[in-house]
N, CA, C and O atoms as a GROMACS GRO file, in nm:
protein
  316
    1UNK      N    1  -3.284  -2.279  13.451
    1UNK     CA    2  -3.292  -2.378  13.548
    1UNK      C    3  -3.432  -2.420  13.563
    1UNK      O    4  -3.520  -2.337  13.588
    2UNK      N    5  -3.458  -2.544  13.550
    2UNK     CA    6  -3.598  -2.588  13.557
    2UNK      C    7  -3.636  -2.606  13.706
    2UNK      O    8  -3.550  -2.632  13.790
    3UNK      N    9  -3.768  -2.590  13.735
    3UNK     CA   10  -3.810  -2.601  13.871
    3UNK      C   11  -3.792  -2.738  13.930
    3UNK      O   12  -3.790  -2.753  14.052
    4UNK      N   13  -3.779  -2.838  13.848
    4UNK     CA   14  -3.769  -2.977  13.899
    4UNK      C   15  -3.625  -3.009  13.940
    4UNK      O   16  -3.601  -3.108  14.009
    5UNK      N   17  -3.528  -2.925  13.898
    5UNK     CA   18  -3.389  -2.951  13.939
    5UNK      C   19  -3.367  -2.923  14.084
    5UNK      O   20  -3.409  -2.820  14.136
    6UNK      N   21  -3.302  -3.015  14.152
    6UNK     CA   22  -3.279  -2.995  14.296
    6UNK      C   23  -3.135  -2.938  14.320
    6UNK      O   24  -3.043  -2.958  14.240
    7UNK      N   25  -3.123  -2.872  14.426
    7UNK     CA   26  -2.995  -2.818  14.463
    7UNK      C   27  -2.908  -2.924  14.526
    7UNK      O   28  -2.961  -3.021  14.581
    8UNK      N   29  -2.778  -2.910  14.519
    8UNK     CA   30  -2.694  -3.012  14.580
    8UNK      C   31  -2.716  -3.020  14.735
    8UNK      O   32  -2.764  -2.927  14.799
    9UNK      N   33  -2.681  -3.127  14.784
    9UNK     CA   34  -2.693  -3.139  14.934
    9UNK      C   35  -2.586  -3.058  14.998
    9UNK      O   36  -2.468  -3.080  14.974
   10UNK      N   37  -2.628  -2.962  15.080
   10UNK     CA   38  -2.531  -2.881  15.154
   10UNK      C   39  -2.493  -2.957  15.279
   10UNK      O   40  -2.571  -3.035  15.332
   11UNK      N   41  -2.372  -2.932  15.324
   11UNK     CA   42  -2.339  -3.004  15.449
   11UNK      C   43  -2.424  -2.950  15.563
   11UNK      O   44  -2.455  -2.831  15.570
   12UNK      N   45  -2.459  -3.040  15.649
   12UNK     CA   46  -2.545  -2.997  15.762
   12UNK      C   47  -2.469  -2.898  15.850
   12UNK      O   48  -2.350  -2.916  15.875
   13UNK      N   49  -2.536  -2.798  15.896
   13UNK     CA   50  -2.474  -2.705  15.985
   13UNK      C   51  -2.452  -2.771  16.121
   13UNK      O   52  -2.529  -2.858  16.162
   14UNK      N   53  -2.349  -2.730  16.189
   14UNK     CA   54  -2.319  -2.794  16.314
   14UNK      C   55  -2.432  -2.766  16.416
   14UNK      O   56  -2.510  -2.672  16.402
   15UNK      N   57  -2.435  -2.847  16.514
   15UNK     CA   58  -2.530  -2.830  16.625
   15UNK      C   59  -2.504  -2.695  16.690
   15UNK      O   60  -2.391  -2.646  16.681
   16UNK      N   61  -2.600  -2.634  16.754
   16UNK     CA   62  -2.580  -2.504  16.815
   16UNK      C   63  -2.462  -2.500  16.914
   16UNK      O   64  -2.384  -2.404  16.915
   17UNK      N   65  -2.448  -2.600  16.995
   17UNK     CA   66  -2.339  -2.607  17.090
   17UNK      C   67  -2.206  -2.611  17.021
   17UNK      O   68  -2.112  -2.542  17.062
   18UNK      N   69  -2.194  -2.692  16.916
   18UNK     CA   70  -2.069  -2.699  16.838
   18UNK      C   71  -2.044  -2.569  16.766
   18UNK      O   72  -1.930  -2.523  16.760
   19UNK      N   73  -2.149  -2.509  16.712
   19UNK     CA   74  -2.133  -2.379  16.644
   19UNK      C   75  -2.081  -2.274  16.740
   19UNK      O   76  -1.990  -2.199  16.707
   20UNK      N   77  -2.140  -2.268  16.859
   20UNK     CA   78  -2.097  -2.173  16.960
   20UNK      C   79  -1.952  -2.195  17.002
   20UNK      O   80  -1.876  -2.100  17.020
   21UNK      N   81  -1.914  -2.323  17.016
   21UNK     CA   82  -1.776  -2.356  17.052
   21UNK      C   83  -1.681  -2.309  16.940
   21UNK      O   84  -1.576  -2.250  16.968
   22UNK      N   85  -1.718  -2.335  16.818
   22UNK     CA   86  -1.634  -2.297  16.705
   22UNK      C   87  -1.622  -2.141  16.698
   22UNK      O   88  -1.515  -2.085  16.672
   23UNK      N   89  -1.734  -2.078  16.721
   23UNK     CA   90  -1.739  -1.929  16.721
   23UNK      C   91  -1.646  -1.870  16.830
   23UNK      O   92  -1.567  -1.779  16.805
   24UNK      N   93  -1.657  -1.926  16.949
   24UNK     CA   94  -1.575  -1.880  17.061
   24UNK      C   95  -1.429  -1.907  17.032
   24UNK      O   96  -1.344  -1.824  17.064
   25UNK      N   97  -1.399  -2.022  16.973
   25UNK     CA   98  -1.259  -2.053  16.941
   25UNK      C   99  -1.207  -1.956  16.835
   25UNK      O  100  -1.092  -1.911  16.843
   26UNK      N  101  -1.292  -1.922  16.734
   26UNK     CA  102  -1.250  -1.831  16.632
   26UNK      C  103  -1.226  -1.690  16.690
   26UNK      O  104  -1.132  -1.622  16.647
   27UNK      N  105  -1.308  -1.646  16.785
   27UNK     CA  106  -1.291  -1.520  16.850
   27UNK      C  107  -1.161  -1.511  16.929
   27UNK      O  108  -1.089  -1.411  16.921
   28UNK      N  109  -1.133  -1.616  17.004
   28UNK     CA  110  -1.008  -1.628  17.081
   28UNK      C  111  -0.887  -1.618  16.989
   28UNK      O  112  -0.790  -1.547  17.019
   29UNK      N  113  -0.893  -1.688  16.877
   29UNK     CA  114  -0.782  -1.686  16.781
   29UNK      C  115  -0.772  -1.549  16.721
   29UNK      O  116  -0.660  -1.499  16.704
   30UNK      N  117  -0.883  -1.484  16.687
   30UNK     CA  118  -0.878  -1.352  16.628
   30UNK      C  119  -0.817  -1.251  16.727
   30UNK      O  120  -0.739  -1.164  16.688
   31UNK      N  121  -0.855  -1.263  16.856
   31UNK     CA  122  -0.797  -1.171  16.958
   31UNK      C  123  -0.643  -1.193  16.971
   31UNK      O  124  -0.566  -1.098  16.981
   32UNK      N  125  -0.602  -1.317  16.971
   32UNK     CA  126  -0.463  -1.347  16.984
   32UNK      C  127  -0.384  -1.297  16.861
   32UNK      O  128  -0.274  -1.243  16.875
   33UNK      N  129  -0.438  -1.315  16.744
   33UNK     CA  130  -0.370  -1.268  16.622
   33UNK      C  131  -0.364  -1.115  16.620
   33UNK      O  132  -0.264  -1.057  16.579
   34UNK      N  133  -0.471  -1.051  16.665
   34UNK     CA  134  -0.476  -0.905  16.666
   34UNK      C  135  -0.367  -0.853  16.766
   34UNK      O  136  -0.296  -0.758  16.736
   35UNK      N  137  -0.358  -0.917  16.882
   35UNK     CA  138  -0.259  -0.873  16.982
   35UNK      C  139  -0.119  -0.895  16.926
   35UNK      O  140  -0.034  -0.807  16.943
   36UNK      N  141  -0.090  -1.004  16.862
   36UNK     CA  142   0.040  -1.025  16.797
   36UNK      C  143   0.067  -0.919  16.688
   36UNK      O  144   0.178  -0.866  16.678
   37UNK      N  145  -0.034  -0.890  16.610
   37UNK     CA  146  -0.013  -0.789  16.506
   37UNK      C  147   0.016  -0.655  16.564
   37UNK      O  148   0.103  -0.584  16.513
   38UNK      N  149  -0.051  -0.617  16.668
   38UNK     CA  150  -0.026  -0.489  16.733
   38UNK      C  151   0.112  -0.484  16.791
   38UNK      O  152   0.180  -0.383  16.777
   39UNK      N  153   0.158  -0.591  16.856
   39UNK     CA  154   0.290  -0.600  16.910
   39UNK      C  155   0.396  -0.586  16.800
   39UNK      O  156   0.494  -0.513  16.817
   40UNK      N  157   0.376  -0.653  16.691
   40UNK     CA  158   0.463  -0.642  16.573
   40UNK      C  159   0.469  -0.501  16.518
   40UNK      O  160   0.575  -0.450  16.484
   41UNK      N  161   0.352  -0.438  16.508
   41UNK     CA  162   0.344  -0.301  16.457
   41UNK      C  163   0.424  -0.207  16.548
   41UNK      O  164   0.509  -0.132  16.501
   42UNK      N  165   0.396  -0.212  16.677
   42UNK     CA  166   0.464  -0.116  16.768
   42UNK      C  167   0.613  -0.149  16.780
   42UNK      O  168   0.694  -0.058  16.798
   43UNK      N  169   0.649  -0.275  16.770
   43UNK     CA  170   0.792  -0.306  16.768
   43UNK      C  171   0.860  -0.243  16.646
   43UNK      O  172   0.969  -0.188  16.657
   44UNK      N  173   0.796  -0.252  16.530
   44UNK     CA  174   0.850  -0.190  16.413
   44UNK      C  175   0.850  -0.040  16.421
   44UNK      O  176   0.945   0.025  16.378
   45UNK      N  177   0.742   0.017  16.478
   45UNK     CA  178   0.735   0.165  16.492
   45UNK      C  179   0.843   0.213  16.589
   45UNK      O  180   0.907   0.315  16.567
   46UNK      N  181   0.861   0.139  16.694
   46UNK     CA  182   0.964   0.177  16.795
   46UNK      C  183   1.104   0.174  16.730
   46UNK      O  184   1.185   0.264  16.750
   47UNK      N  185   1.130   0.069  16.652
   47UNK     CA  186   1.261   0.056  16.586
   47UNK      C  187   1.281   0.169  16.488
   47UNK      O  188   1.390   0.226  16.480
   48UNK      N  189   1.178   0.204  16.410
   48UNK     CA  190   1.189   0.314  16.314
   48UNK      C  191   1.213   0.446  16.387
   48UNK      O  192   1.294   0.529  16.345
   49UNK      N  193   1.140   0.463  16.497
   49UNK     CA  194   1.157   0.587  16.575
   49UNK      C  195   1.300   0.596  16.633
   49UNK      O  196   1.364   0.701  16.628
   50UNK      N  197   1.347   0.486  16.687
   50UNK     CA  198   1.479   0.483  16.746
   50UNK      C  199   1.588   0.505  16.640
   50UNK      O  200   1.691   0.565  16.669
   51UNK      N  201   1.567   0.457  16.518
   51UNK     CA  202   1.665   0.479  16.412
   51UNK      C  203   1.672   0.626  16.373
   51UNK      O  204   1.779   0.675  16.337
   52UNK      N  205   1.563   0.696  16.380
   52UNK     CA  206   1.567   0.838  16.344
   52UNK      C  207   1.607   0.923  16.465
   52UNK      O  208   1.655   1.035  16.449
   53UNK      N  209   1.587   0.871  16.586
   53UNK     CA  210   1.620   0.945  16.704
   53UNK      C  211   1.771   0.952  16.728
   53UNK      O  212   1.820   1.056  16.774
   54UNK      N  213   1.843   0.849  16.700
   54UNK     CA  214   1.984   0.848  16.722
   54UNK      C  215   2.059   0.964  16.651
   54UNK      O  216   2.134   1.036  16.716
   55UNK      N  217   2.040   0.982  16.523
   55UNK     CA  218   2.103   1.098  16.457
   55UNK      C  219   2.057   1.228  16.514
   55UNK      O  220   2.136   1.321  16.527
   56UNK      N  221   1.930   1.236  16.550
   56UNK     CA  222   1.876   1.363  16.603
   56UNK      C  223   1.940   1.392  16.737
   56UNK      O  224   1.977   1.506  16.766
   57UNK      N  225   1.952   1.288  16.821
   57UNK     CA  226   2.018   1.308  16.953
   57UNK      C  227   2.161   1.356  16.936
   57UNK      O  228   2.208   1.446  17.006
   58UNK      N  229   2.231   1.291  16.839
   58UNK     CA  230   2.372   1.327  16.817
   58UNK      C  231   2.376   1.469  16.769
   58UNK      O  232   2.461   1.545  16.816
   59UNK      N  233   2.291   1.510  16.678
   59UNK     CA  234   2.291   1.649  16.626
   59UNK      C  235   2.263   1.749  16.741
   59UNK      O  236   2.328   1.853  16.751
   60UNK      N  237   2.165   1.714  16.826
   60UNK     CA  238   2.132   1.803  16.938
   60UNK      C  239   2.248   1.818  17.035
   60UNK      O  240   2.279   1.926  17.085
   61UNK      N  241   2.310   1.705  17.060
   61UNK     CA  242   2.427   1.709  17.149
   61UNK      C  243   2.544   1.795  17.094
   61UNK      O  244   2.609   1.871  17.166
   62UNK      N  245   2.567   1.778  16.965
   62UNK     CA  246   2.674   1.858  16.902
   62UNK      C  247   2.637   2.005  16.900
   62UNK      O  248   2.725   2.089  16.921
   63UNK      N  249   2.514   2.039  16.878
   63UNK     CA  250   2.473   2.179  16.880
   63UNK      C  251   2.486   2.235  17.019
   63UNK      O  252   2.534   2.348  17.034
   64UNK      N  253   2.447   2.163  17.120
   64UNK     CA  254   2.461   2.204  17.260
   64UNK      C  255   2.609   2.234  17.292
   64UNK      O  256   2.641   2.335  17.354
   65UNK      N  257   2.698   2.142  17.248
   65UNK     CA  258   2.838   2.161  17.269
   65UNK      C  259   2.895   2.285  17.200
   65UNK      O  260   2.976   2.357  17.258
   66UNK      N  261   2.853   2.307  17.078
   66UNK     CA  262   2.895   2.425  17.002
   66UNK      C  263   2.846   2.554  17.068
   66UNK      O  264   2.921   2.652  17.077
   67UNK      N  265   2.724   2.556  17.114
   67UNK     CA  266   2.672   2.675  17.180
   67UNK      C  267   2.745   2.705  17.311
   67UNK      O  268   2.773   2.821  17.343
   68UNK      N  269   2.774   2.599  17.386
   68UNK     CA  270   2.850   2.617  17.514
   68UNK      C  271   2.991   2.668  17.481
   68UNK      O  272   3.040   2.758  17.549
   69UNK      N  273   3.053   2.615  17.381
   69UNK     CA  274   3.188   2.662  17.343
   69UNK      C  275   3.182   2.806  17.296
   69UNK      O  276   3.270   2.885  17.328
   70UNK      N  277   3.081   2.839  17.222
   70UNK     CA  278   3.065   2.980  17.174
   70UNK      C  279   3.042   3.075  17.290
   70UNK      O  280   3.097   3.185  17.293
   71UNK      N  281   2.961   3.032  17.384
   71UNK     CA  282   2.930   3.112  17.504
   71UNK      C  283   3.057   3.139  17.581
   71UNK      O  284   3.080   3.251  17.627
   72UNK      N  285   3.140   3.035  17.597
   72UNK     CA  286   3.266   3.047  17.674
   72UNK      C  287   3.368   3.136  17.601
   72UNK      O  288   3.448   3.204  17.666
   73UNK      N  289   3.365   3.138  17.470
   73UNK     CA  290   3.463   3.215  17.396
   73UNK      C  291   3.430   3.366  17.387
   73UNK      O  292   3.516   3.447  17.351
   74UNK      N  293   3.308   3.403  17.418
   74UNK     CA  294   3.269   3.545  17.414
   74UNK      C  295   3.301   3.611  17.548
   74UNK      O  296   3.293   3.549  17.654
   75UNK      N  297   3.337   3.741  17.540
   75UNK     CA  298   3.366   3.807  17.666
   75UNK      C  299   3.237   3.824  17.747
   75UNK      O  300   3.126   3.833  17.694
   76UNK      N  301   3.258   3.829  17.879
   76UNK     CA  302   3.144   3.846  17.969
   76UNK      C  303   3.084   3.983  17.948
   76UNK      O  304   3.159   4.078  17.930
   77UNK      N  305   2.951   3.998  17.950
   77UNK     CA  306   2.891   4.129  17.933
   77UNK      C  307   2.924   4.222  18.052
   77UNK      O  308   2.930   4.176  18.166
   78UNK      N  309   2.945   4.352  18.025
   78UNK     CA  310   2.973   4.446  18.131
   78UNK      C  311   2.844   4.512  18.171
   78UNK      O  312   2.760   4.546  18.087
   79UNK      N  313   2.827   4.529  18.305
   79UNK     CA  314   2.705   4.593  18.349
   79UNK      C  315   2.701   4.743  18.326
   79UNK      O  316   2.602   4.808  18.360
   0.00000   0.00000   0.00000
């Protein structure tokens, strides 16, 4: 590249007030998107947890019923 070659004209940067407004707007948008992403994540995590909890609750309930039935079927201990 020869020293006499000029660089292309870059677009002028926005005025400081406009730049600050754009920056604030971008921050607000980023916060909103982050909040939505967190809500989506936890909604999915809650659904996955609930899907695994249902069979576990059913198994625990069945075990409790079996233990109660077993306890009733055994003779009472003598002192």
